N, C-alpha and C positions, 0 to 999 in steps of 0.2 A: 504494500500500500504506500503510495507516494504522498507524503504529507502536504505537498503544495498543490495537489490537483484542485482542491476547492478554490484556491486563489484564481487559477486560470478560468474556472467556470464562472465565478462571480464577476470577473472583469468584463464579461459580456454585458453585464448590466451597465457599466460605464459606457461601453460602445453604443448600446441601445440609446442612451441619453445623448451621446455625442452626435448621433445622426438626427435626433429629434429633441432639441433643447426645450421644447414646450412641456416635457413630461416632469415638471417639478413636483407635482403632487405624488406621482408614482415614485419618484426618487425619495421623497420624504416618508412615504408610507411603506415602501417595499425595499427599494435598492439600498438606501443608506443604512437602515437597521441591520440588514444582512451583512453588508460589507463591514460595518462597524464591529459587529459581533465576531466576524472572522479575524479582523485586525486585532481584537483583544486576545483571541486565541494565539495568534502568532507572536504578539508582544510577550506573552508568557512562555512561548516555545523557544524563542531566541536565547542563545547563550553566548558568552564571550568565547572566542576561538582559542584553541590550545596555545598557551603562551610560549611554549618551546618552539613552535613553528610559525606562530603569528604574533610577533611582538607588538604589532600595531594595535592590538586589542580590538579588532573588529568584532562585531556581533554576527553570529551565523546560525543557520539552521543546523541542528544536530540531534538525531541522525538526519542525514540527507542522502539523496541519490540523484542521478541523472536518468530519466525514464528509459527503460528497456536497454540499459547499457551496464556494463561492469568495468571495473578498473583492471586492466591487464588480464581480462578474461577470468577473473577470480572473485573479486570483491564488488559488491553492489553498494555498500554503505560507506559514506564519507561524511564530511561536514561542508556546509557552504557551497554547494554546487552553483554554477553560474546561472542556471535557469531558476533556481530557488531565489537567488539574490535579485534577479531581474523581475521575477513575478512580484516579489515583495515591494520593490521600488514602485511598480505600477499600482499595486493594490493600496499601499500607504498613500501614495501621491493622489490618486483619484478619490480615495475616501476622504482625505483632508480637503480636497477641492469641493466635494459634496457638502461637507460640514461647513465650510466657509460660505458656500452658496446659500445654504439654508439658514445661516446665522446661528448655528448651534455648536456645542461641544468645542469651544475654542481651545481649551487646554488640551483636550484629546488630540485635536488636529495638530497642535504644536508639538505634541509628543511624537506623533507619526513623522512629522517633518524632521525632528532632531534624530529620531531613530534611523531614518533613511540615510542620514549623513554618516552613520556608523556602520552601515552595511559594507561588505567587502566590495571594492571596485572591480571593474573588468580587469583581467590579467592577460597579458600577451605572452605566449610561451616561447620556448627556445627556438622554434622554427618560424615564429612570426604569427602563429595562429591564436585565436581567442581560446583560452583554456576552458575546457569543459568543467574542470574541477578547481578547487582552491590551489592545488599543487599541479605541477606540469606532468600529469600522467599520460596525456593523450597525444603527445607529439608524434606526427607522421603516422597517423592511424587511419585506415579506411574503415568506414562504418556507415550503415544506412541512415541512422538517426543523427541529427545535428542539433540537439536540444540547446546547446550553448548559443545558438543563433536565434533563439526566441526573441531576444532584444532587437533583432533586425526585422523579423516578421514572426508573428503578427504584431508584436510591439513595434515601437519606432524609436527606441532608445539609441540605436545605431542608425544614423542618417547620413548618407553621402554628401548631402548639402552642407552639413555642419560639423562633421568629424571625420577627417580623412584618415587619421591613424586607426581608429576602430574599423572604418570601412575597409581599409587595406587588409587588416587582420581577418576580417570576415571573408574576404576573397581568398586568402591563404587557407583558411579553414575549409572552405568549399572545395578548393583544389585538392587538399589532402584527403578529404572524405571520398571524393570521386563520385561516379555515377551510382545511383541506387539500383536495387534489384527488384523493386515492386512499386505499386502505384502511389501509396501515400507519401513516401519520401521523395519520389520523383516530382509530385505536385508541389511539395514544400520547396524543393530546389527551384522550381519555376517561380514561386512566390519570392524566394530570396533574391533571385536575379532581377525580378521586377523592381524590388526595392533598391537594388544596387544600380538601377537605371540602365541595365544591360538587356535591351530587348532581344538581341540575337540569341543570347544564352537562355533567356526565359522561353523563347520560342522553341529552342532546341529541346528543352525539357518538356514542353507541352507536346511536341511531336512524339517524344519517347513515351509520354503518358498515354497518348491515344493509340500509337502504333504497337507498343510492346506490352503495355500494362492496363489494357481495357478489353473487356469482353465485347462480343458483338453487340450486346445491348448497352454498351458504354459504361457498365459497372466497372469500378476500379479493381484491378487484380492484386490480390495478396494471397496468403495461405487460405484465408477466408475473405469473403467480400468485405471491404472497408469503405464506407462512404467518405472517409477523410480524403481519399484521392479525388473523388468527384467534387467535393466542396473546395478542396485546395486548388484543383485545376480551374474551376470557375472563378475563384478568387484571383488567380494569376492572370487570367484573361482580362478581368476588370482592372487589375492594378497596372497592367501594361498600357491601358488606355487612359485611366484616371486614378489619381491618388489624392488623398486628403488626410494628412496627419501633420503634427507639429505646426499647426496654425496656417498651413498653406493648402490650397487646391492646385494640383499639378496636372496640367493638360498634356496629354500624349507623352508621358514621362519615359516610356520604355517601348515604343512602337518598333517592331522589327521591320527590316527593309521590305519584306515580302507583303506586309500589310500596307500597300501603297495608298489605298483609299478605303473609306468606310464612314459609318455614322452610328451614333448611339442616341437613344432617347430615354429620358427618365432615369438616368444613372444617378444614384444617391451619393453625394459627398456629405461631409459633416456640416450640417446646417444649410445645405443647398441641394437642388436638383439640377442636373446638367444635361443639356442636349448639345451634341457636337458633331461636326462634319469635318473630315480631312480629305485631301486629295494630293497625289504625288508625295505622300509622306509629310505633308505640311497642313497645318491647321487652316481651315476655311473660316469657320465661325464656331463659337461656343456660347450658348445662352444659359446663364445661371439664374435660377429662380430661388429666392430666399425662402426657406421653410420656417425660419425662426427670427428673422430680422436682425441677424448678426453680421459682424465684420468678417471679411475674409481677405487673405492675400492670395492672389491668383498668379501662378507661375507658368510660363511657357518659353521654351527655347532659351533658358538661361536668364530670363528677365522676369520681374514680378511687379505687379501693381496691386494697390489696395482698393477694395470696394466695400461700401456699406449700403445695404438695401433694407427697406422695410419689408416686413413679412408679406410674401406673395408677389413682391415686385421682381421683375426680370431685367437683366441687362445682357446684351449681346456683345461679345468681344471678338475682334479679328486680330491677325498678327500685327497690324499697325498700332494697336493699343499697347503693345509691349515694346 
C-alpha cells in the first residue's frame, strides 16, 4: 500500500476547481475539508530524515516507496521518494490556497507553507538524471515507470519555460529509462514530451501507443486492460495542442510537423474555453471565452500577452497579437 496514493487522488479536486473557479461552495463544503483532513494526516506522518545521511534535517515520508518499483531489484521501502515529496508540495500548496481563498484556517495554511519549505528538494544524480529516491540508487537504469517525473506531468513543478536545469535533468531521465513495453507508460512518455514542448517525440510515443500497445478496439494493452493508457494518450493529444498551467495558456505548444493543419472547438483551459485553427503548422486564430472572469497570460511562439475578460466574454487572437 502506497501511503501517498490518497494525495494524488484528492489533487483532482484542485484541478476540478482550477478549470471551473465558480465552484467555491463545492470547495468549501467538499474539497477543502477532505484535503485539509489529508494534510493533517501527512503532517503527523512526516518525520525528520536520518541525520547520518541527511544532515540538512529535511522532513520526509517514512516509510516511503516509488510505485511499482524496487531499489536495485530488492528493496521497495525507503524514505522521501521524489514522487512523495512532489505530491506533498502540490497537496500542501493547493490546500493552503483553498484556505486563503475561503478566508479560513490561516494558521493551518501557514503551517502547510512552512512545512513545504522543509521538504527534500529535487536531487540530480550522478548521470544528470532526476533521482527517483533520496539517494542516487537509480543511475543509468531502464524501467517502464518514471514516477520521479510526476512533477513534470501531471504536475507542473518542472516547467521548461522557467527551469532549464530541472528540464534538462528530466530529459536525461527519459533517455535513461528508454522506451516502454506496454500502453500506460508509453502514454505517460507522450505526456512528458508534450510538457517538454517536444512535439516530435510526443508524436513518436503516440504512434507507439496506437500501433504497438492498443487492441483493435483501441483499448490500451498491458498484462490486463488498463484505461490509464487511453486516458494518458488522450491527454497527450490535448497537451500537444493546448496547455494551461503555471498561470499561462499555451497555444500549439508541442505540435508535430506532421500535424500541418487542424482545428479544435470547446477545449477547456483553466478558466477559459478555447476554439482554435492552425494551418501550415502556424496559428490562424484562437478564440478564448472566459468561464470565470479571470486573468490569463496567453503564450504563442515564444511570446505572451495578458488578457482579462468578464465571464462569458470572448476574444479572438491571431499571430499579430503576439
